[in-house]
Each structure stands twice: as C-alpha cells, then as structure tokens.
FINU-561821 format. One line per 3 residues: number of its first residue (from 1); for each residue x, y, z of N, C-alpha, C. Coordinates in pm, 1 decimal, padded with zeros to 6 digits. Example, Ala and Ser with C-alpha at 12.3 -4.5 7.8 and 13.67 -1.06 7.14 Angstrom:
2
1 = 01319.0 -00569.0 00780.0 01230.0 -00450.0 00780.0 01320.0 -00330.0 00780.0 | 01285.0 -00225.0 00708.0 01367.0 -00106.0 00714.0 01290.0 00003.0 00787.0
//
This chain:
102
1 = -00568.4 -02857.5 00147.2 -00507.5 -02737.2 00093.5 -00581.1 -02615.1 00147.5 | -00506.4 -02517.6 00194.8 -00564.3 -02397.1 00252.9 -00552.8 -02282.7 00152.6 | -00657.9 -02256.3 00077.1 -00656.1 -02150.6 -00022.9 -00678.1 -02015.7 00043.7
4 = -00594.7 -01920.7 00008.2 -00608.6 -01784.9 00058.6 -00695.2 -01708.1 -00040.0 | -00793.1 -01637.1 00010.7 -00880.6 -01555.8 -00073.0 -00843.4 -01409.7 -00051.6 | -00813.6 -01341.4 -00160.6 -00779.3 -01199.9 -00154.6 -00892.7 -01118.8 -00214.6
7 = -00914.2 -01000.3 -00161.8 -01016.3 -00910.8 -00215.5 -00953.8 -00827.9 -00327.5 | -00915.7 -00899.2 -00434.5 -00853.1 -00840.5 -00552.0 -00919.5 -00898.3 -00676.0 | -00911.7 -00825.1 -00786.3 -00968.9 -00871.0 -00911.8 -00856.3 -00906.3 -01007.5
10 = -00854.3 -01031.0 -01053.4 -00751.1 -01074.6 -01146.7 -00755.6 -00989.0 -01272.3 | -00638.6 -00944.5 -01317.1 -00628.4 -00862.4 -01436.8 -00642.6 -00713.6 -01411.2 | -00682.9 -00676.2 -01292.1 -00697.6 -00534.7 -01255.3 -00560.3 -00476.2 -01222.7
13 = -00542.5 -00347.2 -01245.6 -00418.5 -00278.8 -01207.6 -00436.5 -00215.8 -01070.2 | -00333.3 -00225.9 -00988.8 -00334.4 -00168.2 -00854.8 -00207.9 -00085.3 -00836.4 | -00219.7 00023.7 -00764.7 -00104.2 00108.1 -00737.4 -00049.9 00076.8 -00598.6
16 = 00079.0 00054.9 -00591.5 00144.4 00025.4 -00464.1 00156.1 00154.5 -00383.9 | 00113.5 00149.8 -00256.6 00126.6 00267.8 -00171.2 00240.7 00252.7 -00071.1 | 00296.2 00131.8 -00059.2 00413.6 00109.0 00025.5 00469.4 -00029.3 -00005.3
19 = 00597.0 -00046.2 00023.5 00662.3 -00176.4 00014.7 00712.3 -00208.0 00154.7 | 00674.0 -00323.9 00205.1 00711.7 -00361.6 00340.9 00764.5 -00504.0 00341.1 | 00895.3 -00516.1 00360.8 00960.7 -00647.2 00367.4 00928.8 -00732.8 00245.2
22 = 00926.4 -00669.0 00128.4 00902.6 -00742.0 00004.9 00757.0 -00758.4 -00033.8 | 00666.0 -00721.0 00053.9 00523.1 -00725.0 00021.9 00478.2 -00586.9 -00024.5 | 00370.6 -00584.3 -00101.6 00314.8 -00458.1 -00149.6 00191.8 -00422.3 -00067.5
25 = 00187.9 -00297.8 -00022.2 00065.9 -00248.9 00041.6 -00012.0 -00175.1 -00066.1 | -00132.0 -00224.7 -00091.6 -00218.6 -00163.5 -00192.4 -00358.5 -00150.8 -00133.9 | -00440.2 -00071.7 -00200.3 -00581.6 -00066.7 -00164.4 -00648.9 -00184.5 -00232.5
28 = -00712.2 -00270.8 -00153.1 -00783.0 -00384.4 -00212.3 -00912.5 -00335.5 -00276.1 | -00991.9 -00426.8 -00328.7 -01114.5 -00387.6 -00399.1 -01215.9 -00318.7 -00308.6 | -01202.1 -00336.0 -00178.1 -01291.3 -00268.8 -00083.6 -01231.7 -00137.0 -00033.9
31 = -01113.7 -00099.5 -00086.2 -01051.1 00026.3 -00048.0 -00969.6 00020.2 00080.0 | -00935.9 -00101.4 00124.3 -00857.6 -00117.6 00247.2 -00709.8 -00133.8 00213.0 | -00621.1 -00069.3 00288.0 -00477.2 -00076.6 00259.4 -00411.7 -00199.4 00321.7
34 = -00411.5 -00311.1 00249.2 -00355.7 -00435.5 00301.0 -00223.4 -00469.3 00234.0 | -00147.0 -00554.5 00302.9 -00024.2 -00609.5 00245.6 -00056.7 -00735.0 00166.6 | 00003.5 -00745.0 00048.4 -00013.7 -00861.9 -00036.5 00123.4 -00908.3 -00083.6
37 = 00140.7 -01038.2 -00103.3 00268.2 -01087.8 -00156.3 00295.7 -01027.0 -00294.1 | 00417.3 -00979.4 -00313.1 00454.3 -00920.1 -00441.7 00437.0 -01019.2 -00555.6 | 00446.3 -01148.0 -00526.0 00434.7 -01251.0 -00629.9 00296.7 -01255.1 -00694.8
40 = 00197.8 -01189.4 -00635.6 00063.5 -01186.0 -00694.6 00053.5 -01088.3 -00811.4 | 00154.3 -01003.4 -00827.9 00143.4 -00892.5 -00922.1 00252.7 -00894.8 -01027.6 | 00219.1 -00840.4 -01143.9 00316.5 -00814.3 -01249.7 00339.4 -00663.5 -01248.7
43 = 00463.3 -00622.7 -01230.9 00494.9 -00480.0 -01224.9 00487.3 -00421.1 -01365.0 | 00403.8 -00319.7 -01379.9 00387.1 -00251.7 -01508.4 00484.3 -00134.8 -01518.8 | 00499.5 -00060.7 -01409.1 00587.9 00055.7 -01405.7 00666.1 00050.8 -01274.8
46 = 00796.0 00022.5 -01280.7 00874.4 00009.0 -01158.0 00914.0 00141.7 -01093.1 | 00882.7 00253.1 -01157.9 00918.9 00383.7 -01101.7 00845.7 00406.4 -00969.9 | 00918.3 00463.6 -00875.7 00859.0 00495.7 -00745.8 00837.4 00645.6 -00737.0
49 = 00737.8 00686.4 -00661.6 00716.7 00830.3 -00644.5 00841.1 00897.8 -00586.2 | 00872.1 01016.1 -00633.9 00991.3 01088.2 -00589.2 00987.0 01120.6 -00440.2 | 00867.9 01130.6 -00383.9 00856.7 01168.6 -00242.3 00873.3 01050.6 -00146.5
52 = 00884.7 00929.3 -00197.0 00901.5 00812.3 -00110.4 01039.4 00812.2 -00045.4 | 01044.8 00758.8 00075.2 01170.3 00731.7 00144.6 01185.4 00580.2 00152.4 | 01309.2 00534.8 00157.8 01335.1 00391.1 00160.6 01442.7 00361.5 00263.8
55 = 01428.1 00248.3 00333.4 01532.6 00202.4 00424.2 01534.2 00050.3 00423.5 | 01649.0 -00003.7 00458.4 01664.1 -00148.5 00466.3 01691.0 -00185.8 00611.0 | 01608.8 -00274.9 00663.7 01624.0 -00323.7 00800.6 01633.8 -00475.1 00796.4
58 = 01735.7 -00528.7 00859.3 01756.0 -00674.0 00862.2 01752.2 -00735.1 00722.4 | 01805.3 -00661.5 00625.2 01815.2 -00713.3 00489.9 01689.9 -00703.2 00405.5 | 01583.9 -00640.6 00457.6 01461.6 -00624.4 00378.5 01427.6 -00476.3 00364.8
61 = 01365.4 -00443.1 00253.0 01336.4 -00303.7 00222.0 01197.9 -00261.4 00269.3 | 01193.2 -00137.3 00314.9 01068.8 -00069.6 00349.7 01070.3 00062.6 00274.7 | 00964.2 00091.2 00200.0 00958.9 00213.9 00121.7 00816.0 00265.1 00118.5
64 = 00802.3 00394.6 00138.6 00669.5 00457.1 00133.4 00686.7 00607.5 00145.2 | 00575.8 00676.0 00138.3 00576.5 00818.4 00168.9 00611.5 00834.1 00316.5 | 00690.3 00934.0 00352.9 00730.1 00950.3 00492.7 00612.7 00956.1 00590.2
67 = 00501.9 01016.3 00549.3 00387.7 01029.0 00641.1 00320.0 00895.3 00670.8 | 00348.5 00792.4 00590.9 00291.0 00659.7 00614.0 00389.8 00564.2 00680.1 | 00511.5 00610.8 00707.6 00619.2 00521.8 00749.6 00636.8 00508.1 00900.6
70 = 00562.2 00580.6 00979.4 00579.1 00571.0 01125.0 00547.3 00429.2 01172.1 | 00626.2 00376.1 01265.2 00595.9 00242.0 01317.1 00452.7 00234.6 01370.8 | 00380.3 00132.8 01327.6 00243.2 00113.2 01374.4 00139.1 00199.8 01306.5
73 = 00179.8 00273.8 01202.4 00085.5 00366.2 01138.2 -00039.2 00294.8 01086.9 | -00021.5 00187.5 01010.0 -00138.4 00120.3 00952.5 -00220.2 00048.2 01059.3 | -00155.6 -00001.0 01162.9 -00230.0 -00060.1 01274.5 -00319.1 00045.7 01339.7
76 = -00264.6 00168.6 01353.2 -00345.0 00278.7 01407.7 -00463.3 00310.0 01316.5 | -00440.4 00306.1 01186.1 -00551.1 00328.5 01091.1 -00660.1 00224.1 01110.6 | -00619.9 00096.5 01117.9 -00718.1 -00011.2 01134.1 -00794.7 00003.3 01264.6
79 = -00727.8 00056.7 01367.3 -00791.7 00074.3 01498.2 -00881.9 00197.3 01501.2 | -00880.0 00275.6 01392.7 -00966.9 00392.4 01383.9 -00911.1 00517.4 01448.3 | -00779.8 00520.8 01473.0 -00719.0 00641.1 01530.0 -00746.1 00759.0 01436.4
82 = -00813.1 00863.3 01486.1 -00854.1 00972.7 01397.0 -00737.4 01042.6 01327.6 | -00625.2 01060.6 01396.4 -00510.6 01126.6 01333.7 -00452.7 01040.9 01221.6 | -00437.4 00911.4 01245.9 -00382.9 00821.8 01143.6 -00476.8 00813.4 01023.5
85 = -00605.3 00803.1 01048.2 -00703.7 00795.4 00939.4 -00701.3 00924.0 00857.6 | -00691.6 01038.2 00923.7 -00686.6 01167.3 00854.2 -00561.5 01176.0 00766.7 | -00446.9 01137.3 00822.9 -00321.4 01140.5 00747.1 -00329.6 01047.7 00626.2
88 = -00382.3 00927.5 00646.5 -00393.5 00831.9 00536.4 -00486.8 00883.8 00427.4 | -00603.6 00931.5 00466.3 -00699.3 00981.8 00367.2 -00642.9 01100.8 00290.9 | -00572.3 01188.5 00359.6 -00511.4 01303.5 00291.8 -00407.5 01254.6 00190.6
91 = -00326.9 01156.7 00230.2 -00226.8 01103.4 00137.9 -00293.2 01042.6 00014.2 | -00392.5 00958.7 00035.7 -00460.6 00894.0 -00076.7 -00520.6 00998.8 -00169.8 | -00585.8 01097.7 -00114.0 -00648.6 01201.3 -00196.2 -00546.9 01282.7 -00274.3
94 = -00429.6 01304.1 -00219.2 -00329.0 01387.4 -00285.4 -00241.1 01310.8 -00383.6 | -00212.3 01185.1 -00355.9 -00105.1 01118.5 -00429.0 -00144.5 01002.9 -00520.0 | -00255.5 00941.5 -00498.3 -00291.6 00831.7 -00588.0 -00358.1 00885.3 -00713.2
97 = -00322.3 00826.2 -00824.9 -00389.4 00861.4 -00950.0 -00524.6 00792.4 -00951.3 | -00627.5 00870.5 -00962.1 -00762.1 00813.7 -00963.1 -00808.0 00799.1 -01107.2 | -00870.3 00687.7 -01136.0 -00921.6 00665.8 -01270.9 -01071.8 00645.0 -01264.6
100 = -01137.1 00686.3 -01366.9 -01281.8 00670.6 -01376.4 -01311.1 00535.9 -01441.2 | -01375.0 00448.7 -01365.4 -01404.3 00313.6 -01416.1 -01522.4 00312.2 -01512.3 | -01593.2 00420.8 -01518.9 -01713.2 00423.5 -01603.8 -01679.2 00438.9 -01750.0
//
C-alpha cells in the first residue's frame, strides 16, 4: 500500500485559494500553495469570493482570483519567478483572512 503523506493537520481549517479540476489549492502547513483532493476536506462555507472568476474546460471547473489564473502561474511561483511570487504574495496578503493561532 502506498500511503500519501500530506503536510496538513487533521481537524485544522484551510481556506481554498483556487479550484482546479475538482482539486483544492490551499496553503499547506508549510505555507506552500499545493493542490489537494477535495475529498480530504469538509466544506464549512461554500461561498466563493466575489472577485473569483470561473470557467469549465473539458467538463471540469477552474476557479480562482483572475491574477492567479494565468496558465502556468503556480509553476512559475514554484520556479521562483519574481513576478509570479510578487503577485502571489500580494494576493495572499490582501485576500486571505489571517487568524492568530496564539
């Protein structure tokens, strides 16, 4: 059996930053924006941010903020492209609700 290990904490709440072909892109416990199977999560609030755009390609949905939706955007972030990293960090700082864990 091949167990997949995710950098997530069971019982923790995570905010979805994009939906890609049925998977959720969230910040994992290390702060990295990875795709995870939607089946790992229980949706607490199905409302989507008003600024998100959505499209269906080949029968699957893609939804996110327009600035994160460019083809290859997250790959560019992972590669350290300064423009992509700047855009991503600005989005996270402006749009995610931050909570104090203390």
